C-alpha positions as CSV (number, residue, x, y, z in Angstrom):
1,M,0.3,-8.7,8.1
2,T,-1.0,-5.9,10.3
3,L,-1.0,-2.1,10.2
4,E,1.9,-2.3,12.6
5,N,3.8,-4.5,10.1
6,W,3.1,-2.0,7.4
7,A,4.4,0.8,9.6
8,A,7.5,-1.3,10.4
9,N,8.0,-1.6,6.6
10,R,7.7,2.2,6.3
11,W,4.6,2.0,4.1
12,L,2.6,3.7,6.8
13,E,3.2,6.0,9.7
14,K,1.3,6.2,13.0
15,L,-0.5,9.5,13.3
16,A,-3.4,10.3,15.6
17,S,-6.6,11.5,14.0
18,D,-9.7,13.1,15.4
19,Q,-13.4,13.3,14.7
20,E,-13.1,16.5,12.7
21,E,-10.6,14.9,10.3
22,I,-12.6,11.7,9.8
23,E,-15.8,13.6,9.2
24,R,-14.0,15.9,6.7
25,L,-12.7,12.8,4.8
26,L,-16.2,11.2,4.7
27,A,-17.7,14.5,3.5
28,N,-15.0,14.6,0.8
29,A,-16.1,11.1,-0.3
30,D,-19.7,12.3,-0.3
31,G,-18.8,15.3,-2.5
32,H,-17.0,13.0,-5.0
33,L,-20.0,10.7,-5.0
34,D,-22.3,13.7,-5.6
35,D,-20.1,14.8,-8.5
36,Y,-20.1,11.3,-9.9
37,R,-23.9,11.3,-9.9
38,K,-24.0,14.7,-11.6
39,A,-21.5,13.5,-14.2
40,V,-23.7,10.5,-15.0
41,K,-26.8,12.7,-15.4
42,S,-24.9,15.2,-17.6
43,E,-23.5,12.4,-19.8
44,M,-19.9,13.3,-19.1
45,S,-17.4,10.8,-20.3
46,A,-17.1,7.4,-18.7
47,D,-13.4,8.3,-17.9
48,A,-14.6,11.3,-15.9
49,Q,-17.3,9.3,-14.1
50,L,-14.8,6.6,-13.2
51,S,-12.3,9.1,-11.9
52,L,-14.9,10.8,-9.7
53,A,-16.1,7.5,-8.3
54,Y,-12.5,6.4,-7.7
55,D,-11.8,9.6,-5.8
56,A,-14.8,8.8,-3.5
57,I,-13.4,5.3,-2.9
58,R,-9.9,6.7,-2.1
59,A,-11.4,9.3,0.3
60,S,-13.4,6.6,2.1
61,A,-10.4,4.3,2.3
62,T,-8.3,7.2,3.7
63,A,-11.0,7.8,6.3
64,A,-10.8,4.2,7.5
65,L,-7.0,4.3,7.6
66,R,-6.9,7.6,9.5
67,A,-9.5,6.4,11.9
68,A,-7.2,3.5,12.7
69,G,-4.4,6.1,13.5
70,Y,-2.3,5.6,10.4
71,R,-1.5,7.4,7.1
72,V,0.3,6.3,4.0
73,V,3.9,7.5,3.8
74,R,4.2,10.0,0.9
75,G,6.2,9.1,-2.2
76,G,5.5,5.5,-2.6
77,G,2.2,4.4,-4.1
78,E,-0.1,6.3,-1.8
79,H,-3.3,5.3,-3.7
80,Y,-2.2,1.7,-4.0
81,R,-1.5,1.4,-0.3
82,T,-4.6,3.3,0.7
83,I,-6.8,0.8,-1.2
84,E,-4.8,-2.2,0.0
85,A,-5.2,-1.1,3.6
86,L,-8.9,-1.7,3.4
87,E,-7.9,-5.3,4.3
88,F,-7.5,-4.1,7.9
89,S,-11.0,-2.5,8.0
90,I,-13.9,-3.3,5.7
91,D,-12.4,-6.0,3.5
92,P,-10.5,-8.6,5.6
93,E,-11.3,-11.4,3.1
94,R,-10.0,-9.2,0.2
95,K,-13.1,-9.6,-1.9
96,L,-13.3,-5.9,-2.9
97,I,-9.7,-4.9,-3.0
98,P,-8.9,-6.6,-6.4
99,K,-11.9,-4.8,-8.0
100,L,-10.8,-1.5,-6.5
101,D,-7.3,-2.0,-7.6
102,A,-8.4,-2.7,-11.1
103,L,-10.3,0.6,-11.1
104,R,-7.2,2.4,-9.8
105,R,-5.2,1.0,-12.7
106,K,-7.9,1.9,-15.2
107,R,-8.2,5.4,-13.8
108,N,-4.4,5.9,-13.9
109,T,-4.3,4.8,-17.6
110,G,-7.0,7.3,-18.4
111,A,-5.5,10.1,-16.4
112,Y,-1.9,9.7,-17.5
113,D,-1.7,7.6,-20.7
114,D,-4.7,7.0,-22.9
115,Y,-8.0,8.8,-22.4
116,G,-11.2,7.3,-23.7
117,L,-10.7,3.6,-22.8
118,V,-13.2,3.4,-20.0
119,A,-16.4,1.6,-20.9
120,Q,-19.6,2.9,-19.4
121,G,-20.1,-0.4,-17.5
122,E,-16.7,0.1,-15.8
123,A,-17.8,3.6,-14.8
124,D,-21.1,2.3,-13.5
125,L,-19.3,-0.4,-11.5
126,A,-17.0,2.3,-10.0
127,G,-20.0,4.3,-8.9
128,E,-21.6,1.3,-7.3
129,L,-18.4,0.3,-5.5
130,A,-17.8,3.9,-4.4
131,A,-21.2,4.0,-2.7
132,E,-20.6,0.5,-1.1
133,V,-17.2,1.4,0.2
134,R,-18.4,4.7,1.6
135,E,-21.2,3.0,3.5
136,A,-19.1,0.2,4.7
137,V,-16.3,2.5,6.0
138,E,-18.7,4.6,8.0
139,K,-20.3,1.5,9.6
140,W,-16.8,0.1,10.4
141,I,-15.7,3.4,12.0
142,R,-19.0,3.6,14.0
143,K,-18.3,0.0,15.2
144,V,-14.6,0.1,15.9
145,H,-13.7,3.8,16.4
146,Q,-16.9,5.4,17.8
147,D,-14.9,8.3,19.1
148,K,-14.0,9.3,15.6
149,I,-17.5,10.0,14.3
150,A,-20.6,11.8,15.6
């Protein structure tokens, strides 16, 4: 599969991006990471910590997808597709994606169905992965799409 295949399946649409958009998305990820760190220090719930870390992951993944000139089509699993699309940037061997998808599912359960089920270890892992994804996405953009980042 390729991003072009995903577009043909109508999971993505081709849409140009620019440096300003990519830097805004990376700043968004940084903001969520900062909030995650503040949540840890203030002893906010593990659910809140995981949610903030996940938001940083999603913003980073969106930056990678947008740098490649695509965005997820609205109305059909945007978060799922955004995470899965990391296969075409920082995770071609799909080592991270299953972990990130598990966090997505856990976050959804806490956000929509049953608050209080996130263990602190899961929140800690989410924070570690958020920082890892954020760094890897920026490195990938600098390597493959230099015109999209200062």
